[in-house]
LUMBAKE-424819 format. One record per atom (N, C-alpha, C): atom name; residue in three letters; residue number from 1; x, y, z. Coordinates in steps of 0.2 Angstrom, whole numbers. Layout:
# LUMBAKE-424819
PT   nuvo   fiti   lonu       u       v       w
PT     CA    ala    NUM       X       Y       Z
...
***
This chain:
# LUMBAKE-424819
PT   nuvo   fiti   lonu       u       v       w
PT      N    met      1     317      60    -111
PT     CA    met      1     313      57    -105
PT      C    met      1     315      48    -105
PT      N    ala      2     317      47     -97
PT     CA    ala      2     319      40     -97
PT      C    ala      2     313      36     -97
PT      N    ala      3     314      30    -100
PT     CA    ala      3     308      26    -101
PT      C    ala      3     306      22     -94
PT      N    ala      4     300      21     -93
PT     CA    ala      4     297      19     -85
PT      C    ala      4     300      12     -84
PT      N    pro      5     303      10     -78
PT     CA    pro      5     305       3     -76
PT      C    pro      5     299      -2     -78
PT      N    arg      6     301      -6     -82
PT     CA    arg      6     297     -13     -86
PT      C    arg      6     295     -17     -81
PT      N    thr      7     289     -18     -79
PT     CA    thr      7     285     -23     -74
PT      C    thr      7     288     -30     -77
PT      N    pro      8     291     -34     -73
PT     CA    pro      8     290     -40     -74
PT      C    pro      8     286     -45     -76
PT      N    arg      9     286     -49     -82
PT     CA    arg      9     280     -54     -85
PT      C    arg      9     279     -59     -80
PT      N    ala     10     273     -61     -78
PT     CA    ala     10     271     -66     -73
PT      C    ala     10     273     -73     -76
PT      N    arg     11     276     -77     -72
PT     CA    arg     11     280     -83     -73
PT      C    arg     11     275     -89     -73
PT      N    arg     12     276     -93     -76
PT     CA    arg     12     271    -100     -77
PT      C    arg     12     274    -105     -73
PT      N    tyr     13     271    -109     -69
PT     CA    tyr     13     274    -114     -65
PT      C    tyr     13     270    -121     -69
PT      N    asp     14     274    -125     -67
PT     CA    asp     14     271    -134     -70
PT      C    asp     14     266    -136     -66
PT      N    ser     15     259    -136     -66
PT     CA    ser     15     255    -137     -62
PT      C    ser     15     257    -145     -59
PT      N    ala     16     257    -150     -64
PT     CA    ala     16     258    -157     -60
PT      C    ala     16     265    -156     -54
PT      N    lys     17     271    -153     -56
PT     CA    lys     17     276    -153     -52
PT      C    lys     17     276    -150     -46
PT      N    thr     18     270    -145     -45
PT     CA    thr     18     268    -141     -40
PT      C    thr     18     263    -143     -37
PT      N    arg     19     259    -148     -38
PT     CA    arg     19     255    -153     -36
PT      C    arg     19     258    -158     -30
PT      N    ala     20     263    -161     -34
PT     CA    ala     20     269    -166     -32
PT      C    ala     20     272    -163     -26
PT      N    ala     21     274    -157     -27
PT     CA    ala     21     278    -155     -23
PT      C    ala     21     275    -151     -17
PT      N    val     22     270    -150     -17
PT     CA    val     22     267    -147     -11
PT      C    val     22     265    -154      -5
PT      N    leu     23     262    -160      -8
PT     CA    leu     23     262    -166      -3
PT      C    leu     23     269    -169      -2
PT      N    ala     24     275    -168      -8
PT     CA    ala     24     282    -170      -4
PT      C    ala     24     285    -166       2
PT      N    gln     25     284    -158       2
PT     CA    gln     25     285    -155       6
PT      C    gln     25     280    -155      14
PT      N    phe     26     274    -158      12
PT     CA    phe     26     270    -159      19
PT      C    phe     26     271    -167      21
PT      N    gln     27     275    -172      16
PT     CA    gln     27     276    -177      20
PT      C    gln     27     282    -176      25
PT      N    his     28     287    -172      22
PT     CA    his     28     292    -171      24
PT      C    his     28     290    -168      31
PT      N    val     29     288    -162      34
PT     CA    val     29     285    -160      39
PT      C    val     29     282    -165      44
PT      N    arg     30     276    -169      41
PT     CA    arg     30     275    -175      44
PT      C    arg     30     279    -180      48
PT      N    glu     31     282    -182      44
PT     CA    glu     31     288    -187      47
PT      C    glu     31     292    -184      51
PT      N    val     32     295    -179      51
PT     CA    val     32     298    -174      56
PT      C    val     32     294    -174      65
PT      N    thr     33     287    -172      61
PT     CA    thr     33     283    -170      68
PT      C    thr     33     280    -176      72
PT      N    ala     34     280    -182      68
PT     CA    ala     34     277    -188      70
PT      C    ala     34     279    -190      77
PT      N    gly     35     285    -189      80
PT     CA    gly     35     288    -192      86
PT      C    gly     35     290    -187      90
PT      N    leu     36     285    -181      90
PT     CA    leu     36     287    -176      94
PT      C    leu     36     283    -176     100
PT      N    thr     37     288    -174     107
PT     CA    thr     37     285    -175     114
PT      C    thr     37     281    -170     115
PT      N    ala     38     277    -171     122
PT     CA    ala     38     274    -164     124
PT      C    ala     38     281    -159     125
PT      N    glu     39     285    -161     127
PT     CA    glu     39     292    -155     129
PT      C    glu     39     292    -152     122
PT      N    gln     40     293    -155     118
PT     CA    gln     40     296    -151     111
PT      C    gln     40     291    -149     109
PT      N    leu     41     283    -151     109
PT     CA    leu     41     280    -145     106
PT      C    leu     41     277    -141     109
PT      N    arg     42     280    -138     116
PT     CA    arg     42     280    -133     118
PT      C    arg     42     285    -128     118
PT      N    leu     43     292    -130     114
PT     CA    leu     43     297    -126     113
PT      C    leu     43     294    -120     110
PT      N    pro     44     299    -113     110
PT     CA    pro     44     298    -106     108
PT      C    pro     44     300    -108     100
PT      N    thr     45     296    -104      95
PT     CA    thr     45     298    -102      89
PT      C    thr     45     301     -97      88
PT      N    arg     46     304     -94      82
PT     CA    arg     46     305     -86      79
PT      C    arg     46     300     -83      79
PT      N    leu     47     292     -86      78
PT     CA    leu     47     287     -81      77
PT      C    leu     47     283     -79      82
PT      N    gly     48     286     -75      84
PT     CA    gly     48     280     -72      90
PT      C    gly     48     279     -78      97
PT      N    asp     49     273     -77      99
PT     CA    asp     49     273     -81     104
PT      C    asp     49     270     -89     103
PT      N    trp     50     271     -90      95
PT     CA    trp     50     271     -97      94
PT      C    trp     50     275    -102      96
PT      N    thr     51     271    -108      99
PT     CA    thr     51     277    -112     101
PT      C    thr     51     275    -117      95
PT      N    val     52     280    -123      95
PT     CA    val     52     279    -128      91
PT      C    val     52     274    -132      87
PT      N    arg     53     269    -132      95
PT     CA    arg     53     262    -134      92
PT      C    arg     53     259    -128      88
PT      N    glu     54     259    -122      90
PT     CA    glu     54     256    -117      85
PT      C    glu     54     258    -118      79
PT      N    leu     55     265    -118      78
PT     CA    leu     55     269    -118      71
PT      C    leu     55     267    -125      66
PT      N    val     56     265    -130      70
PT     CA    val     56     263    -136      66
PT      C    val     56     256    -136      64
PT      N    ser     57     251    -134      69
PT     CA    ser     57     244    -131      68
PT      C    ser     57     243    -128      61
PT      N    his     58     248    -122      61
PT     CA    his     58     248    -120      54
PT      C    his     58     251    -122      49
PT      N    ile     59     255    -125      49
PT     CA    ile     59     257    -130      44
PT      C    ile     59     253    -133      41
PT      N    ala     60     249    -137      45
PT     CA    ala     60     244    -142      44
PT      C    ala     60     237    -137      41
PT      N    ile     61     235    -131      42
PT     CA    ile     61     230    -126      40
PT      C    ile     61     232    -124      33
PT      N    ile     62     240    -123      31
PT     CA    ile     62     241    -121      25
PT      C    ile     62     238    -125      21
PT      N    leu     63     238    -133      22
PT     CA    leu     63     235    -137      16
PT      C    leu     63     229    -137      16
PT      N    asp     64     226    -138      22
PT     CA    asp     64     217    -138      22
PT      C    asp     64     213    -134      20
PT      N    his     65     217    -127      21
PT     CA    his     65     214    -121      18
PT      C    his     65     211    -122       9
PT      N    val     66     217    -125       7
PT     CA    val     66     214    -129      -1
PT      C    val     66     209    -132      -1
PT      N    ser     67     208    -135       4
PT     CA    ser     67     202    -141       3
PT      C    ser     67     196    -138       5
PT      N    asp     68     197    -133      10
PT     CA    asp     68     191    -129      12
PT      C    asp     68     188    -124       8
PT      N    thr     69     191    -120       3
PT     CA    thr     69     189    -115      -1
PT      C    thr     69     187    -118      -8
PT      N    leu     70     190    -126      -9
PT     CA    leu     70     187    -130     -16
PT      C    leu     70     179    -132     -13
PT      N    glu     71     178    -134      -6
PT     CA    glu     71     171    -135      -6
PT      C    glu     71     166    -130      -6
PT      N    lys     72     169    -124      -7
PT     CA    lys     72     163    -118      -6
PT      C    lys     72     163    -118     -15
PT      N    pro     73     157    -113     -15
PT     CA    pro     73     156    -110     -22
PT      C    pro     73     164    -107     -26
PT      N    ala     74     164    -107     -33
PT     CA    ala     74     169    -103     -35
PT      C    ala     74     169     -96     -35
PT      N    pro     75     173     -91     -33
PT     CA    pro     75     171     -85     -36
PT      C    pro     75     170     -82     -43
PT      N    pro     76     167     -77     -45
PT     CA    pro     76     165     -76     -50
PT      C    pro     76     172     -74     -56
PT      N    lys     77     176     -70     -52
PT     CA    lys     77     182     -69     -55
PT      C    lys     77     188     -69     -53
PT      N    leu     78     193     -69     -55
PT     CA    leu     78     199     -68     -52
PT      C    leu     78     200     -63     -50
PT      N    glu     79     204     -62     -43
PT     CA    glu     79     206     -56     -40
PT      C    glu     79     213     -55     -38
PT      N    val     80     217     -60     -37
PT     CA    val     80     224     -60     -35
PT      C    val     80     228     -62     -40
PT      N    pro     81     231     -60     -45
PT     CA    pro     81     237     -65     -47
PT      C    pro     81     242     -67     -44
PT      N    val     82     244     -73     -46
PT     CA    val     82     249     -74     -40
PT      C    val     82     256     -71     -39
PT      N    gln     83     257     -69     -44
PT     CA    gln     83     263     -65     -42
PT      C    gln     83     263     -59     -37
PT      N    glu     84     257     -56     -35
PT     CA    glu     84     254     -51     -31
PT      C    glu     84     254     -55     -23
PT      N    trp     85     252     -60     -25
PT     CA    trp     85     251     -64     -17
PT      C    trp     85     257     -63     -12
PT      N    pro     86     262     -61     -13
PT     CA    pro     86     267     -60      -7
PT      C    pro     86     264     -54      -3
PT      N    phe     87     262     -49      -7
PT     CA    phe     87     260     -44      -4
PT      C    phe     87     253     -43       1
PT      N    ala     88     250     -48      -2
PT     CA    ala     88     242     -48       1
PT      C    ala     88     244     -50       8
PT      N    thr     89     249     -55      10
PT     CA    thr     89     249     -60      15
PT      C    thr     89     249     -56      22
PT      N    arg     90     252     -49      22
PT     CA    arg     90     251     -45      30
PT      C    arg     90     246     -44      33
PT      N    ala     91     240     -42      28
PT     CA    ala     91     233     -40      28
PT      C    ala     91     229     -47      33
PT      N    ile     92     232     -52      33
PT     CA    ile     92     229     -59      36
PT      C    ile     92     232     -63      41
PT      N    ala     93     238     -58      42
PT     CA    ala     93     242     -62      48
PT      C    ala     93     238     -62      52
PT      N    gly     94     233     -58      56
PT     CA    gly     94     229     -59      64
PT      C    gly     94     223     -63      62
PT      N    arg     95     222     -66      57
PT     CA    arg     95     217     -71      56
PT      C    arg     95     221     -78      56
PT      N    val     96     227     -78      53
PT     CA    val     96     231     -84      52
PT      C    val     96     233     -85      58
PT      N    asp     97     234     -80      64
PT     CA    asp     97     237     -83      70
PT      C    asp     97     231     -84      74
PT      N    glu     98     225     -83      74
PT     CA    glu     98     220     -84      78
PT      C    glu     98     218     -91      75
PT      N    leu     99     219     -94      69
PT     CA    leu     99     216    -102      67
PT      C    leu     99     221    -105      69
PT      N    ala    100     228    -104      70
PT     CA    ala    100     235    -108      73
PT      C    ala    100     233    -109      80
PT      N    his    101     230    -104      84
PT     CA    his    101     229    -104      91
PT      C    his    101     223    -111      90
PT      N    glu    102     218    -109      87
PT     CA    glu    102     211    -112      90
PT      C    glu    102     215    -120      88
PT      N    leu    103     217    -122      83
PT     CA    leu    103     218    -130      81
PT      C    leu    103     223    -132      86
PT      N    ala    104     229    -129      87
PT     CA    ala    104     232    -130      92
PT      C    ala    104     229    -131     101
PT      N    asp    105     224    -127     103
PT     CA    asp    105     222    -128     107
PT      C    asp    105     217    -134     110
PT      N    arg    106     216    -137     103
PT     CA    arg    106     212    -144     103
PT      C    arg    106     217    -148     105
PT      N    gly    107     224    -149     105
PT     CA    gly    107     227    -154     109
PT      C    gly    107     229    -160     103
PT      N    ala    108     226    -159      98
PT     CA    ala    108     226    -165      95
PT      C    ala    108     234    -167      92
PT      N    glu    109     236    -174      90
PT     CA    glu    109     242    -176      88
PT      C    glu    109     243    -174      82
PT      N    pro    110     249    -171      81
PT     CA    pro    110     251    -169      74
PT      C    pro    110     250    -175      68
PT      N    thr    111     253    -181      69
PT     CA    thr    111     250    -185      65
PT      C    thr    111     244    -188      64
PT      N    glu    112     240    -187      68
PT     CA    glu    112     234    -188      67
PT      C    glu    112     229    -181      63
PT      N    ile    113     233    -177      64
PT     CA    ile    113     230    -170      60
PT      C    ile    113     233    -169      53
PT      N    phe    114     239    -171      53
PT     CA    phe    114     243    -172      45
PT      C    phe    114     239    -178      42
PT      N    asp    115     238    -184      44
PT     CA    asp    115     235    -189      40
PT      C    asp    115     229    -187      37
PT      N    arg    116     226    -183      42
PT     CA    arg    116     217    -183      39
PT      C    arg    116     217    -177      35
PT      N    ile    117     221    -171      37
PT     CA    ile    117     223    -166      30
PT      C    ile    117     225    -168      23
PT      N    ala    118     231    -172      24
PT     CA    ala    118     232    -176      18
PT      C    ala    118     227    -180      15
PT      N    glu    119     223    -184      17
PT     CA    glu    119     217    -186      14
PT      C    glu    119     213    -184      10
PT      N    arg    120     211    -178      14
PT     CA    arg    120     205    -174      14
PT      C    arg    120     208    -169       7
PT      N    phe    121     214    -168       7
PT     CA    phe    121     216    -164       2
PT      C    phe    121     217    -170      -6
PT      N    asp    122     219    -175      -4
PT     CA    asp    122     220    -180     -11
PT      C    asp    122     212    -181     -13
PT      N    arg    123     206    -181      -7
PT     CA    arg    123     200    -182     -12
PT      C    arg    123     197    -177     -13
PT      N    ile    124     198    -170     -13
PT     CA    ile    124     197    -165     -15
PT      C    ile    124     199    -161     -19
PT      N    val    125     206    -160     -18
PT     CA    val    125     210    -156     -24
PT      C    val    125     213    -161     -29
PT      N    gly    126     215    -166     -27
PT     CA    gly    126     215    -170     -34
PT      C    gly    126     212    -172     -39
PT      N    pro    127     206    -170     -39
PT     CA    pro    127     203    -171     -48
PT      C    pro    127     202    -163     -49
PT      N    ala    128     202    -159     -45
PT     CA    ala    128     200    -151     -45
PT      C    ala    128     205    -148     -53
PT      N    pro    129     201    -146     -57
PT     CA    pro    129     204    -143     -63
PT      C    pro    129     211    -137     -60
PT      N    asp    130     215    -136     -65
PT     CA    asp    130     219    -130     -63
PT      C    asp    130     217    -123     -64
PT      N    asp    131     213    -122     -67
PT     CA    asp    131     209    -117     -68
PT      C    asp    131     202    -115     -63
PT      N    arg    132     201    -119     -59
PT     CA    arg    132     197    -118     -53
PT      C    arg    132     199    -112     -51
PT      N    leu    133     193    -108     -50
PT     CA    leu    133     194    -101     -46
PT      C    leu    133     193    -103     -38
PT      N    leu    134     198    -101     -34
PT     CA    leu    134     193    -102     -24
PT      C    leu    134     195     -96     -21
PT      N    ala    135     191     -96     -17
PT     CA    ala    135     191     -90     -12
PT      C    ala    135     196     -90      -8
PT      N    ser    136     203     -88      -9
PT     CA    ser    136     207     -88      -3
PT      C    ser    136     207     -83       2
PT      N    arg    137     211     -83       8
PT     CA    arg    137     209     -77      12
PT      C    arg    137     211     -71       7
PT      N    val    138     216     -71       3
PT     CA    val    138     218     -64       1
PT      C    val    138     214     -62      -5
PT      N    gly    139     209     -65      -8
PT     CA    gly    139     206     -65     -13
PT      C    gly    139     206     -71     -17
PT      N    ala    140     200     -72     -23
PT     CA    ala    140     200     -76     -28
PT      C    ala    140     206     -77     -32
PT      N    met    141     209     -84     -33
PT     CA    met    141     214     -86     -36
PT      C    met    141     213     -91     -39
PT      N    arg    142     217     -93     -45
PT     CA    arg    142     218    -100     -48
PT      C    arg    142     221    -104     -42
PT      N    leu    143     218    -111     -45
PT     CA    leu    143     219    -118     -40
PT      C    leu    143     227    -118     -42
PT      N    asp    144     229    -117     -48
PT     CA    asp    144     235    -120     -48
PT      C    asp    144     242    -114     -45
PT      N    asp    145     240    -108     -47
PT     CA    asp    145     243    -104     -42
PT      C    asp    145     243    -102     -37
PT      N    phe    146     236    -104     -34
PT     CA    phe    146     236    -106     -26
PT      C    phe    146     241    -110     -23
PT      N    leu    147     241    -117     -27
PT     CA    leu    147     246    -121     -24
PT      C    leu    147     253    -119     -24
PT      N    val    148     256    -116     -30
PT     CA    val    148     261    -112     -28
PT      C    val    148     263    -109     -22
PT      N    thr    149     258    -104     -18
PT     CA    thr    149     258    -103     -14
PT      C    thr    149     259    -106      -5
PT      N    arg    150     256    -111      -8
PT     CA    arg    150     255    -117      -3
PT      C    arg    150     263    -120      -2
PT      N    cys    151     267    -119      -8
PT     CA    cys    151     274    -123     -10
PT      C    cys    151     280    -117      -5
PT      N    val    152     277    -109      -6
PT     CA    val    152     281    -104      -3
PT      C    val    152     280    -106       5
PT      N    glu    153     273    -105       6
PT     CA    glu    153     272    -107      15
PT      C    glu    153     275    -113      18
PT      N    leu    154     275    -118      16
PT     CA    leu    154     278    -124      18
PT      C    leu    154     285    -125      18
PT      N    val    155     289    -122      13
PT     CA    val    155     295    -122      14
PT      C    val    155     298    -117      19
PT      N    val    156     296    -110      19
PT     CA    val    156     296    -106      23
PT      C    val    156     295    -109      31
PT      N    his    157     290    -112      32
PT     CA    his    157     287    -114      37
PT      C    his    157     292    -120      41
PT      N    ser    158     293    -123      35
PT     CA    ser    158     298    -128      37
PT      C    ser    158     305    -129      40
PT      N    asp    159     307    -121      36
PT     CA    asp    159     313    -120      40
PT      C    asp    159     313    -116      47
PT      N    asp    160     307    -113      47
PT     CA    asp    160     305    -111      55
PT      C    asp    160     306    -117      61
PT      N    leu    161     301    -122      57
PT     CA    leu    161     302    -128      62
PT      C    leu    161     309    -131      62
PT      N    ala    162     313    -133      59
PT     CA    ala    162     320    -134      58
PT      C    ala    162     323    -131      64
PT      N    ala    163     322    -122      64
PT     CA    ala    163     325    -120      70
PT      C    ala    163     324    -120      75
PT      N    ala    164     317    -120      77
PT     CA    ala    164     315    -122      83
PT      C    ala    164     316    -128      87
PT      N    leu    165     317    -133      82
PT     CA    leu    165     317    -141      84
PT      C    leu    165     325    -142      84
PT      N    gly    166     329    -140      78
PT     CA    gly    166     336    -141      81
PT      C    gly    166     338    -146      78
PT      N    val    167     334    -147      71
PT     CA    val    167     334    -154      67
PT      C    val    167     334    -153      60
PT      N    his    168     335    -156      55
PT     CA    his    168     336    -155      49
PT      C    his    168     328    -156      47
PT      N    val    169     325    -152      42
PT     CA    val    169     317    -154      38
PT      C    val    169     319    -153      32
PT      N    pro    170     318    -158      28
PT     CA    pro    170     321    -157      20
PT      C    pro    170     316    -153      18
PT      N    phe    171     319    -152      12
PT     CA    phe    171     316    -147       6
PT      C    phe    171     315    -151       1
PT      N    asp    172     308    -153      -2
PT     CA    asp    172     308    -155      -9
PT      C    asp    172     309    -149     -14
PT      N    arg    173     314    -153     -19
PT     CA    arg    173     319    -148     -23
PT      C    arg    173     313    -143     -28
PT      N    gln    174     307    -146     -28
PT     CA    gln    174     304    -142     -34
PT      C    gln    174     299    -137     -29
PT      N    ala    175     297    -138     -24
PT     CA    ala    175     294    -134     -18
PT      C    ala    175     300    -128     -16
PT      N    leu    176     306    -130     -15
PT     CA    leu    176     310    -125     -15
PT      C    leu    176     312    -121     -20
PT      N    ala    177     313    -124     -26
PT     CA    ala    177     313    -121     -33
PT      C    ala    177     306    -116     -34
PT      N    asn    178     301    -118     -32
PT     CA    asn    178     295    -112     -33
PT      C    asn    178     294    -106     -27
PT      N    cys    179     296    -107     -21
PT     CA    cys    179     297    -102     -17
PT      C    cys    179     302     -97     -18
PT      N    thr    180     310    -101     -21
PT     CA    thr    180     313     -95     -24
PT      C    thr    180     310     -91     -29
PT      N    arg    181     309     -94     -33
PT     CA    arg    181     306     -90     -40
PT      C    arg    181     300     -86     -37
PT      N    met    182     297     -87     -33
PT     CA    met    182     291     -83     -32
PT      C    met    182     292     -77     -28
PT      N    leu    183     297     -78     -24
PT     CA    leu    183     300     -71     -19
PT      C    leu    183     306     -67     -22
PT      N    ala    184     309     -72     -27
PT     CA    ala    184     313     -66     -32
PT      C    ala    184     308     -63     -36
PT      N    asp    185     303     -66     -39
PT     CA    asp    185     299     -60     -43
PT      C    asp    185     295     -55     -40
PT      N    ala    186     294     -57     -34
PT     CA    ala    186     291     -52     -29
PT      C    ala    186     295     -47     -28
PT      N    leu    187     302     -47     -28
PT     CA    leu    187     308     -42     -26
PT      C    leu    187     307     -39     -33
PT      N    ala    188     306     -42     -39
PT     CA    ala    188     306     -37     -47
PT      C    ala    188     301     -33     -46
PT      N    leu    189     295     -36     -44
PT     CA    leu    189     289     -33     -46
PT      C    leu    189     287     -28     -39
PT      N    lys    190     291     -28     -34
PT     CA    lys    190     291     -23     -30
PT      C    lys    190     297     -17     -30
PT      N    ala    191     301     -18     -34
PT     CA    ala    191     308     -14     -37
PT      C    ala    191     308     -15     -43
PT      N    pro    192     303     -13     -48
PT     CA    pro    192     305     -15     -55
PT      C    pro    192     311     -10     -59
PT      N    gly    193     315     -14     -62
PT     CA    gly    193     320      -9     -67
PT      C    gly    193     323     -15     -68
PT      N    gly    194     330     -12     -70
PT     CA    gly    194     335     -18     -74
PT      C    gly    194     342     -15     -72
PT      N    ser    195     343     -12     -66
PT     CA    ser    195     351     -12     -64
PT      C    ser    195     354     -15     -59
PT      N    val    196     351     -19     -57
PT     CA    val    196     354     -24     -51
PT      C    val    196     351     -31     -53
PT      N    glu    197     357     -36     -53
PT     CA    glu    197     354     -43     -55
PT      C    glu    197     354     -46     -49
PT      N    val    198     349     -51     -48
PT     CA    val    198     350     -55     -41
PT      C    val    198     348     -61     -45
PT      N    arg    199     353     -66     -42
PT     CA    arg    199     355     -71     -44
PT      C    arg    199     353     -76     -38
PT      N    val    200     349     -82     -37
PT     CA    val    200     348     -86     -33
PT      C    val    200     350     -94     -37
PT      N    pro    201     356     -96     -37
PT     CA    pro    201     355    -102     -40
PT      C    pro    201     353    -108     -37
PT      N    pro    202     352    -114     -40
PT     CA    pro    202     349    -113     -47
PT      C    pro    202     345    -113     -49
PT      N    phe    203     340    -107     -44
PT     CA    phe    203     333    -108     -47
PT      C    phe    203     330    -100     -50
PT      N    ala    204     332     -96     -50
PT     CA    ala    204     332     -90     -52
PT      C    ala    204     336     -84     -52
PT      N    val    205     335     -80     -58
PT     CA    val    205     339     -74     -58
PT      C    val    205     333     -70     -61
PT      N    val    206     334     -63     -58
PT     CA    val    206     329     -57     -59
PT      C    val    206     334     -51     -60
PT      N    gln    207     330     -47     -64
PT     CA    gln    207     333     -40     -63
PT      C    gln    207     328     -35     -59
PT      N    cys    208     331     -29     -56
PT     CA    cys    208     326     -25     -53
PT      C    cys    208     330     -19     -51
PT      N    val    209     328     -14     -48
PT     CA    val    209     329      -9     -46
PT      C    val    209     328      -3     -52
PT      N    glu    210     326       2     -51
PT     CA    glu    210     326       8     -57
PT      C    glu    210     334      11     -58
PT      N    gly    211     335      13     -64
PT     CA    gly    211     340      14     -64
PT      C    gly    211     343      12     -71
PT      N    pro    212     351      14     -73
PT     CA    pro    212     353      12     -80
PT      C    pro    212     353       2     -82
PT      N    arg    213     348       2     -88
PT     CA    arg    213     348      -4     -88
PT      C    arg    213     354      -8     -91
PT      N    his    214     357     -15     -90
PT     CA    his    214     362     -19     -91
PT      C    his    214     360     -22     -95
PT      N    thr    215     364     -22    -101
PT     CA    thr    215     363     -25    -108
PT      C    thr    215     366     -32    -110
PT      N    arg    216     372     -31    -108
PT     CA    arg    216     376     -37    -110
PT      C    arg    216     383     -37    -104
PT      N    gly    217     386     -41    -106
PT     CA    gly    217     392     -43    -102
PT      C    gly    217     391     -45     -94
PT      N    thr    218     397     -42     -91
PT     CA    thr    218     394     -43     -84
PT      C    thr    218     390     -37     -80
PT      N    pro    219     385     -39     -76
PT     CA    pro    219     381     -33     -73
PT      C    pro    219     385     -29     -69
PT      N    pro    220     383     -21     -67
PT     CA    pro    220     388     -20     -64
PT      C    pro    220     385     -19     -55
PT      N    asn    221     381     -22     -55
PT     CA    asn    221     378     -22     -50
PT      C    asn    221     374     -29     -49
PT      N    val    222     376     -34     -45
PT     CA    val    222     377     -41     -44
PT      C    val    222     375     -42     -37
PT      N    val    223     368     -46     -36
PT     CA    val    223     367     -49     -29
PT      C    val    223     368     -56     -29
PT      N    glu    224     371     -59     -25
PT     CA    glu    224     370     -68     -26
PT      C    glu    224     369     -71     -20
PT      N    thr    225     365     -76     -17
PT     CA    thr    225     365     -80     -14
PT      C    thr    225     361     -86     -14
PT      N    asp    226     360     -91      -9
PT     CA    asp    226     357     -98      -9
PT      C    asp    226     350     -97      -9
PT      N    pro    227     347    -102     -11
PT     CA    pro    227     339    -103      -8
PT      C    pro    227     337    -102      -3
PT      N    val    228     339    -106       3
PT     CA    val    228     337    -105       9
PT      C    val    228     339     -97      12
PT      N    thr    229     346     -95      10
PT     CA    thr    229     347     -88      14
PT      C    thr    229     343     -84      10
PT      N    trp    230     342     -83       2
PT     CA    trp    230     336     -79       0
PT      C    trp    230     329     -80       3
PT      N    leu    231     325     -86       4
PT     CA    leu    231     320     -85       8
PT      C    leu    231     320     -82      15
PT      N    arg    232     325     -84      19
PT     CA    arg    232     326     -80      25
PT      C    arg    232     325     -73      25
PT      N    leu    233     329     -70      20
PT     CA    leu    233     329     -63      18
PT      C    leu    233     323     -59      15
PT      N    ala    234     320     -64      11
PT     CA    ala    234     313     -61       8
PT      C    ala    234     307     -61      13
PT      N    thr    235     308     -67      17
PT     CA    thr    235     302     -65      22
PT      C    thr    235     304     -64      30
PT      N    gly    236     310     -61      30
PT     CA    gly    236     312     -56      36
PT      C    gly    236     314     -61      41
PT      N    arg    237     316     -65      40
PT     CA    arg    237     320     -69      46
PT      C    arg    237     328     -69      47
PT      N    thr    238     332     -66      40
PT     CA    thr    238     339     -63      41
PT      C    thr    238     338     -58      40
PT      N    glu    239     342     -54      44
PT     CA    glu    239     341     -46      40
PT      C    glu    239     348     -46      35
PT      N    trp    240     347     -41      30
PT     CA    trp    240     351     -40      25
PT      C    trp    240     360     -40      29
PT      N    ala    241     360     -35      34
PT     CA    ala    241     368     -35      37
PT      C    ala    241     370     -40      39
PT      N    ala    242     367     -44      43
PT     CA    ala    242     370     -51      44
PT      C    ala    242     369     -54      39
PT      N    ala    243     367     -56      34
PT     CA    ala    243     369     -60      28
PT      C    ala    243     376     -58      25
PT      N    leu    244     376     -51      25
PT     CA    leu    244     382     -50      23
PT      C    leu    244     389     -51      26
PT      N    asp    245     388     -51      32
PT     CA    asp    245     393     -50      38
PT      C    asp    245     395     -58      38
PT      N    glu    246     391     -63      36
PT     CA    glu    246     389     -71      38
PT      C    glu    246     393     -74      32
PT      N    ala    247     393     -67      26
PT     CA    ala    247     396     -70      19
PT      C    ala    247     391     -74      18
PT      N    ala    248     385     -75      17
PT     CA    ala    248     380     -80      15
PT      C    ala    248     376     -77       9
PT      N    val    249     378     -69       8
PT     CA    val    249     375     -65       1
PT      C    val    249     381     -60      -1
PT      N    ser    250     384     -62      -7
PT     CA    ser    250     385     -57     -10
PT      C    ser    250     383     -51     -13
PT      N    ala    251     386     -44     -12
PT     CA    ala    251     382     -39     -17
PT      C    ala    251     388     -35     -18
PT      N    ser    252     389     -33     -25
PT     CA    ser    252     394     -29     -29
PT      C    ser    252     391     -25     -33
PT      N    gly    253     393     -18     -32
PT     CA    gly    253     390     -11     -35
PT      C    gly    253     386      -7     -30
PT      N    glu    254     387      -1     -34
PT     CA    glu    254     384       5     -29
PT      C    glu    254     376       4     -28
PT      N    arg    255     372      -1     -32
PT     CA    arg    255     366       0     -31
PT      C    arg    255     364      -7     -28
PT      N    ala    256     369     -11     -26
PT     CA    ala    256     368     -17     -24
PT      C    ala    256     365     -19     -17
PT      N    asp    257     362     -13     -14
PT     CA    asp    257     361     -16      -7
PT      C    asp    257     353     -15      -7
PT      N    leu    258     351     -21      -4
PT     CA    leu    258     345     -23      -5
PT      C    leu    258     339     -20       1
PT      N    ala    259     344     -19       8
PT     CA    ala    259     342     -18      12
PT      C    ala    259     334     -14      14
PT      N    ala    260     336     -10       9
PT     CA    ala    260     327      -5      11
PT      C    ala    260     321      -8       6
PT      N    leu    261     324     -14       3
PT     CA    leu    261     319     -17      -1
PT      C    leu    261     315     -23       2
PT      N    leu    262     321     -27       7
PT     CA    leu    262     317     -32      11
PT      C    leu    262     315     -31      16
PT      N    pro    263     311     -33      20
PT     CA    pro    263     308     -42      17
PT      C    pro    263     302     -38      11
PT      N    val    264     302     -44       6
PT     CA    val    264     297     -43       3
PT      C    val    264     290     -46       4
PT      N    met    265     290     -50       8
PT     CA    met    265     284     -54      12
PT      C    met    265     283     -54      19
PT      N    gly    266     279     -52      21
PT     CA    gly    266     278     -51      29
PT      C    gly    266     277     -58      32
***
């Protein structure tokens, strides 16, 4: 009888680097949005009916949600391990949309919002211990793990902002690394196995998909792409077929078609 696919072991992240990465990526967005005109804030985005104003509001909420939850009593027990977070986000999409519209409708300037939220984050989150449990919208998580999810959100939506404005929004290297690794691990958790090796240099390599397990030498099924293409594939911003056509991803081997497994995060 064939062995059951092996469930990937949860990755651990460096907490100090993660905290610094969250603030660095938030600062990159703040700098890009500081001089936006009313016309630019009305530009459409690739996120449904959101304009740039709703997108910027959501990015602000990404950070402020950490402070909000830490001001509330700690939950009694862990409910959502970090590796399961990507699969839980779809259920809260409606509430996230409401909050983005609510903040956008207030009409505050992005710089004012970002400065207030960054100061609050530093004051509330700065001294909080890594293992403090907080009641996130998807369930109780450790603070250090939840901050990794903030890296994912900030990086993904920085890319959305760049696409909407037609400008360059820098990625903090550690934030991009955390985002890449979490989304790669989510694929390995969604499709456990060892028949396909997915490479996203320089940040992640995972094995996934049930089937004959590779042990040594060159794997028979290999997928390779860059971190930005990977985050777009993993979140549905780019279709698998389009990435192949554009040579943004290479796939070799009869099991190396990931179309049915993407996106891993809605």
